[in-house]
N, C-alpha and C positions, 0 to 999 in steps of 0.2 A: 707322166711318173712326178712326185711331186715330192721336192725334197724337205726334207723334216727337221735336221744338223748336223754341222760341221761331227765328223768324225776325224777325222787326221788326215794331215798336209804331208808330202813324201817329197823332197827333192833324191837324185840320185843320178848319177854317172857312171853311165856307160859308156864305155872303148873311145865311144862312133860322137857318143852326143851324151845331152843333160837334157833331164823329166823331172816339171815342177808340178805330180798330180796331187789335186782337193778329192777326197774321200768325200760324202753326205751319205746320215740313212736316208732311205728316202718309201715314202710312198707311192704302192701302182694301184692308177685308177680303177682296173678291170683285168682280169686275167691275161689277153688280147694281148702280146708284141711284135709288131711289124718292127722286124729288123731293118739296118738299111746299113749298115758298116760291117754286118757280122755275119759267119754261117749258120750258125750253131749258139743255144743260150738254154745251158742245163742248172736249175734246181738240186740244192746239196746241200745235206746235214753238216755241219762242224764240222764229224768224225771223218767224211768224205772230202773235205777244202783240201788239207795239204799231199793228196794223195794223189792232185794236177801239179803238171805242168806250170806255174807261177811263174810270167815278167817277174822278172831283181825286184824289177820299181814298183810295183804289187805285196810281194813277202809286209812287209811293217801291215797293211792291212788285215791280210788274212792273220795274221799274231794277234794283229790285235781283237779279233772278230772270233777266233778261235781258243783263245784263249782269259780274255776280261771282256766279253758283249753276248755273245750269241747262248742257248742253249744245247748242253751237246746231245741232245735227241734228235731226231727225226721228230717233226710237228705235223709229218702228214698232206694237207692239201691248205698250208695256213701259207700265203704267200706276203708276207711282209719280215721286214730283215731283220724279225727277233727269233723270225726261224732257218732263215735259207737266206743263203749268199749268190749270187747271178756268174757265173764267169763265162766269159761271150768269148767266143773263138774266131 
């Protein structure tokens, strides 16, 4: 994966800890992805994003992508960030 451009910095405070996440737009080199820290990956249209149970710290980027960044429809097999967001569990 190659980072293309900065999207958003999020500083979020949970009751027990604080987190800083920097989100980037990225380009995937191929369709073969090897997961090392997560069990599953999903490719979703923007219509499907808000139906998932996101961590609070991820909500600002989900809102950004749904409201300002990505097309609202499902664009088939386009693996670019312009049509899909990765949800890793």
